MARLUMRO-289415 format. One record per residue (C-alpha): z, x, y; residue in three letters. Coordinates in steps of 0.1 Angstrom, whole numbers, padded with zeros to 4 digits, always signed. Layout:
% residues N
ZXYala;...
This chain:
% residues 442
+0447-0416+0281met;+0476-0402+0260gln;+0461-0417+0228gln;+0428-0396+0232thr;+0440-0363+0247asp;+0463-0353+0217ala;+0436-0357+0190pro;+0410-0340+0212lys;+0432-0311+0220ile;+0443-0306+0183ser;+0407-0309+0171gln;+0396-0284+0198ser;+0422-0259+0188ile;+0414-0262+0151ala;+0376-0260+0156ala;+0379-0229+0179lys;+0404-0209+0160leu;+0418-0222+0127gly;+0390-0239+0108trp;+0362-0214+0114pro;+0383-0185+0100ile;+0396-0206+0071leu;+0362-0220+0061ile;+0346-0186+0066gly;+0371-0169+0044ser;+0365-0195+0017ala;+0327-0190+0020leu;+0332-0153+0017thr;+0353-0156-0014val;+0329-0180-0030leu;+0299-0158-0022phe;+0314-0126-0037tyr;+0329-0146-0066gly;+0293-0159-0075ala;+0281-0123-0073ile;+0309-0110-0095his;+0305-0137-0122phe;+0267-0134-0122gly;+0260-0168-0107ile;+0238-0151-0081val;+0210-0132-0099pro;+0212-0094-0097asn;+0186-0083-0071his;+0180-0051-0052ser;+0189-0068-0019leu;+0225-0072-0032leu;+0231-0035-0024arg;+0231-0045+0013tyr;+0262-0066+0008val;+0282-0047-0020thr;+0276-0010-0014ala;+0303-0003+0011his;+0336-0020+0024pro;+0320-0023+0059val;+0293-0046+0045glu;+0320-0069+0030tyr;+0335-0072+0065val;+0302-0079+0080glu;+0295-0106+0055val;+0330-0121+0062ala;+0323-0121+0100met;+0290-0138+0094phe;+0306-0165+0072met;+0331-0171+0100val;+0303-0176+0126gly;+0284-0198+0100val;+0315-0219+0096ala;+0319-0223+0134ala;+0282-0234+0137leu;+0286-0258+0108leu;+0316-0274+0124leu;+0297-0276+0157lys;+0267-0292+0139ala;+0290-0318+0123gly;+0305-0325+0158gln;+0271-0330+0173leu;+0262-0354+0145ile;+0292-0375+0153gly;+0283-0374+0191glu;+0248-0386+0184phe;+0262-0414+0163arg;+0285-0425+0190ser;+0256-0430+0215leu;+0247-0462+0199ser;+0282-0473+0191gln;+0302-0467+0223val;+0294-0492+0251asp;+0311-0516+0276leu;+0311-0554+0276pro;+0279-0567+0295pro;+0282-0576+0331gln;+0286-0613+0342glu;+0271-0627+0374asn;+0264-0596+0393gly;+0288-0567+0398arg;+0324-0566+0386asp;+0354-0563+0409lys;+0375-0532+0409ile;+0404-0552+0395glu;+0384-0556+0362his;+0386-0518+0355ala;+0418-0520+0333pro;+0403-0548+0312ala;+0372-0528+0306leu;+0394-0498+0298leu;+0414-0518+0273asn;+0381-0532+0257ala;+0368-0495+0253leu;+0401-0485+0236tyr;+0394-0514+0210gln;+0367-0492+0194leu;+0376-0473+0163pro;+0396-0441+0168glu;+0370-0420+0153ser;+0349-0425+0185phe;+0378-0417+0209his;+0372-0379+0210pro;+0335-0382+0216thr;+0319-0372+0249leu;+0306-0406+0258leu;+0339-0423+0251phe;+0358-0398+0272gln;+0332-0400+0300arg;+0334-0438+0303leu;+0373-0439+0300ser;+0378-0412+0326lys;+0353-0429+0349gly;+0371-0463+0345leu;+0405-0446+0351gln;+0391-0430+0383his;+0380-0464+0396val;+0414-0480+0387his;+0433-0452+0403ala;+0413-0450+0435ser;+0405-0487+0438gln;+0370-0479+0449thr;+0337-0472+0432ala;+0321-0455+0463ser;+0326-0420+0450asn;+0321-0428+0412leu;+0289-0407+0411gln;+0306-0376+0423asp;+0333-0381+0397glu;+0307-0385+0370leu;+0290-0354+0381lys;+0323-0336+0381tyr;+0330-0348+0345leu;+0295-0338+0334ala;+0302-0302+0347asp;+0335-0301+0328ile;+0318-0313+0296asp;+0291-0286+0300gln;+0317-0259+0305glu;+0337-0271+0274lys;+0305-0270+0253cys;+0299-0234+0265glu;+0334-0225+0254his;+0329-0241+0220asp;+0306-0212+0211tyr;+0331-0185+0220ser;+0339-0177+0183met;+0302-0175+0175val;+0296-0152+0205arg;+0325-0129+0193ile;+0310-0127+0159val;+0275-0120+0172ile;+0290-0093+0193trp;+0312-0079+0167ala;+0287-0078+0138thr;+0264-0051+0153pro;+0295-0031+0163met;+0305-0031+0126leu;+0269-0020+0118gly;+0272+0010+0142phe;+0306+0017+0126leu;+0290+0018+0092gly;+0263+0041+0106thr;+0290+0065+0118val;+0309+0064+0085ile;+0276+0069+0065gly;+0265+0099+0086ile;+0301+0114+0084thr;+0300+0110+0045leu;+0266+0126+0044ala;+0275+0156+0066leu;+0310+0159+0051gly;+0297+0164+0016asn;+0269+0188+0027leu;+0276+0225+0026ser;+0255+0257+0023pro;+0271+0265-0010glu;+0261+0231-0024ala;+0226+0235-0011leu;+0222+0269-0027val;+0241+0262-0060asn;+0234+0224-0066glu;+0206+0213-0042pro;+0200+0182-0062lys;+0235+0170-0060val;+0237+0178-0023ala;+0205+0159-0016met;+0219+0129-0036glu;+0251+0129-0015ser;+0231+0131+0017leu;+0208+0103+0007leu;+0238+0082-0003gln;+0256+0087+0030gly;+0224+0079+0049leu;+0218+0048+0028ser;+0253+0035+0037val;+0245+0042+0075ala;+0212+0024+0075phe;+0221-0004+0052asp;+0252-0014+0071thr;+0232-0013+0104thr;+0203-0033+0089ala;+0227-0059+0075leu;+0246-0063+0108ala;+0214-0067+0129leu;+0200-0093+0104thr;+0231-0114+0103leu;+0236-0113+0141ser;+0200-0123+0147ile;+0204-0153+0123gly;+0235-0164+0141leu;+0219-0160+0175met;+0189-0182+0165phe;+0213-0208+0150ala;+0233-0208+0181gln;+0202-0213+0203phe;+0191-0243+0182val;+0225-0259+0183leu;+0227-0252+0221gly;+0194-0270+0228arg;+0205-0299+0207val;+0238-0302+0225glu;+0221-0300+0259ser;+0200-0330+0249glu;+0232-0347+0239leu;+0247-0340+0273leu;+0217-0353+0291asn;+0220-0386+0271asn;+0257-0389+0277val;+0250-0385+0314asp;+0223-0411+0315ala;+0243-0437+0295ile;+0275-0432+0316ala;+0255-0436+0348ala;+0239-0468+0336asp;+0272-0482+0324glu;+0294-0474+0354leu;+0274-0466+0385thr;+0259-0502+0391ala;+0288-0521+0375arg;+0314-0524+0402phe;+0310-0537+0438glu;+0311-0513+0466thr;+0331-0517+0499glu;+0315-0536+0528gly;+0285-0559+0529ser;+0250-0559+0543ala;+0261-0575+0577thr;+0293-0556+0583asp;+0298-0528+0557pro;+0332-0518+0574ser;+0351-0551+0570val;+0361-0546+0534leu;+0370-0509+0541ala;+0393-0519+0570val;+0409-0546+0549lys;+0415-0522+0522lys;+0429-0496+0546met;+0452-0523+0562ala;+0464-0534+0527glu;+0471-0499+0518arg;+0489-0492+0551thr;+0512-0523+0546ile;+0519-0513+0510gln;+0526-0478+0520thr;+0549-0489+0549thr;+0568-0512+0525gln;+0572-0484+0500asp;+0583-0460+0527leu;+0610-0485+0539val;+0623-0490+0504val;+0622-0453+0497arg;+0640-0446+0530gln;+0667-0471+0521thr;+0672-0456+0487glu;+0673-0421+0503leu;+0700-0432+0528trp;+0720-0449+0500arg;+0717-0417+0479asp;+0726-0395+0508thr;+0758-0416+0517val;+0768-0415+0480ser;+0761-0379+0477ser;+0781-0371+0509ala;+0811-0391+0496his;+0810-0374+0462gln;+0806-0340+0480his;+0837-0347+0501trp;+0857-0358+0472gln;+0847-0326+0452arg;+0854-0305+0483leu;+0889-0319+0487ile;+0896-0315+0450ser;+0882-0280+0450thr;+0902-0271+0481ser;+0935-0282+0466ser;+0927-0264+0434glu;+0918-0232+0453gln;+0949-0234+0474met;+0971-0239+0445glu;+0954-0211+0426thr;+0956-0188+0457ala;+0993-0194+0461leu;+1000-0189+0424his;+0980-0157+0424asn;+0998-0145+0456ala;+1032-0152+0442leu;+1023-0137+0409thr;+1010-0106+0426glu;+1040-0102+0449ser;+1065-0105+0419leu;+1044-0081+0400lys;+1044-0056+0429thr;+1082-0059+0433his;+1088-0055+0397ala;+1066-0024+0397asp;+1085-0010+0427ala;+1118-0017+0411phe;+1107-0001+0378ala;+1094+0029+0397ala;+1126+0033+0416ala;+1147+0030+0385gln;+1124+0056+0367gln;+1127+0078+0397his;+1166+0075+0397thr;+1168+0082+0360ile;+1145+0112+0365gln;+1167+0126+0392arg;+1198+0121+0373ser;+1183+0138+0343ala;+1172+0168+0365glu;+1208+0170+0380gln;+1223+0169+0346leu;+1200+0196+0334asn;+1210+0218+0365gly;+1247+0213+0356val;+1241+0222+0320val;+1222+0253+0330asp;+1250+0263+0355ala;+1277+0259+0327leu;+1255+0279+0303tyr;+1252+0307+0329gln;+1290+0306+0335val;+1297+0308+0298ser;+1273+0337+0295ser;+1290+0354+0325ser;+1325+0349+0309ile;+1313+0362+0276his;+1299+0393+0293thr;+1332+0399+0312gln;+1351+0394+0280his;+1329+0421+0263glu;+1335+0444+0293gln;+1373+0439+0292leu;+1372+0446+0254thr;+1354+0479+0260glu;+1378+0488+0289gln;+1408+0482+0266gly;+1393+0504+0239thr;+1388+0531+0265ile;+1425+0528+0277leu;+1437+0530+0241leu;+1416+0562+0238lys;+1430+0576+0270val;+1466+0569+0258val;+1460+0587+0226glu;+1445+0616+0244ala;+1475+0617+0268thr;+1499+0620+0238gly;+1478+0648+0223glu;+1479+0667+0257val;+1517+0663+0258ala;+1520+0677+0223asn;+1497+0705+0232leu;+1518+0712+0263glu;+1550+0714+0242his;+1533+0737+0217ser;+1522+0760+0245leu;+1557+0761+0261asn;+1571+0772+0228arg;+1545+0798+0223asn;+1552+0811+0259leu;+1588+0813+0251glu;+1580+0833+0220thr;+1557+0856+0238leu;+1579+0863+0267ala;+1593+0894+0256gly;+1563+0910+0240lys;+1537+0934+0253gln;+1506+0925+0270his;+1522+0895+0285phe;+1499+0895+0316glu;+1467+0892+0295glu;+1483+0866+0274thr;+1492+0846+0305val;+1457+0850+0319gln;+1443+0838+0286ser;+1466+0808+0285leu;+1459+0801+0322ala;+1422+0801+0315ala;+1428+0778+0285thr;+1449+0754+0306ile;+1423+0755+0333his;+1396+0746+0308leu;+1417+0718+0295leu;+1425+0705+0329asn;+1388+0704+0338ser;+1379+0685+0307arg;+1408+0660+0311met;+1398+0654+0348ser;+1362+0648+0338gly;+1373+0622+0311gly;+1398+0605+0335gly;+1430+0620+0318his;+1460+0637+0334ala;+1458+0675+0340ser;+1483+0700+0324val;+1502+0724+0348gln;+1526+0752+0342leu;+1560+0750+0362asp;+1569+0778+0385arg;+1601+0782+0366lys;+1582+0789+0334asp;+1560+0814+0352lys;+1591+0832+0366gly;+1606+0833+0332gln;+1575+0846+0319ala;+1574+0873+0346ala;
């Protein structure tokens, strides 16, 4: 089974995707290279494939579709060749037993590997594998019908690339039509029709030519691909019918069925009993293995649990101690930092108080200095007043015997009164005349 699936899958992927595109691209290059180098004779029909880039794309898409059809045609040729080459060993003495299915399967795999991906080989091998796996041939016809439906569906999928090309090619033609009409109308203007009507008409005809040529080419190529696909589809349908008939002849009547003509249920009951016994034995062995695995797993689980618990406890204790020490260290550092901050604040308060006291002492010193200066001035003023009093007394003695003594005394009294008022306002001692002196003066 594994020997045939991988080549079939790789061949299917290459046929559906890689090879059609690669071969189609090569055919496109060869076709336009032949036109360029003059291998293909110059003809008026070449304008349908070389007039516009859209036509190049249409031809490339057509070549991809042709490549897919060519690959499909080559596959069909190999399939028809396998119909006469792939077969099973002839039957001996009636129908074969179910136990002979692996031997027939090995004989089938002895054929050349080139026949392994074919439909008939796959149909026979899968039928034999089904008989060997189910140990019965009672439902072999249903299995062959199921395999036939799968092959039919796969054949339909093989034309997916061609269907895409057939759908996309007319779309490219319509795209060329739109581009051609756009070019025709874009180059057409009232001024060009009036001034250069011939040039305008040529531009219009050129755009319409692109529009109709691309559409005609796309429709022609898609019709050709559709016809080729139809022919290959009919051929492949005939191939599938032949494969179905050969597989039915080779497998349906080869193996013995369950039961007999007298009692058709004996063999079926025997098979069921054998399968029940085998199943029971398998269940006992499986249950024993499960119990052994369960006990071993439980023992290993307990060991892992104990080891994990001890590790978790150790880890938790270590983490708790570490966290506690870290907390105490943080608290001690915070307290120390708080104490340092309080000491710094108190020291700053003491410094501020000393600074204020120093400023107060300096202010008092300045006030004392000012008061000393004032006292010196008062002392000096007192000496001047004493000298003035002495001078007045001498003047009074001199003026005692003269006329107008009363007026002089009043003037002196006013002068003394004025001096006293000034001295009392400045904080100095007042000057008074003795009664003795007044009597003398009288």
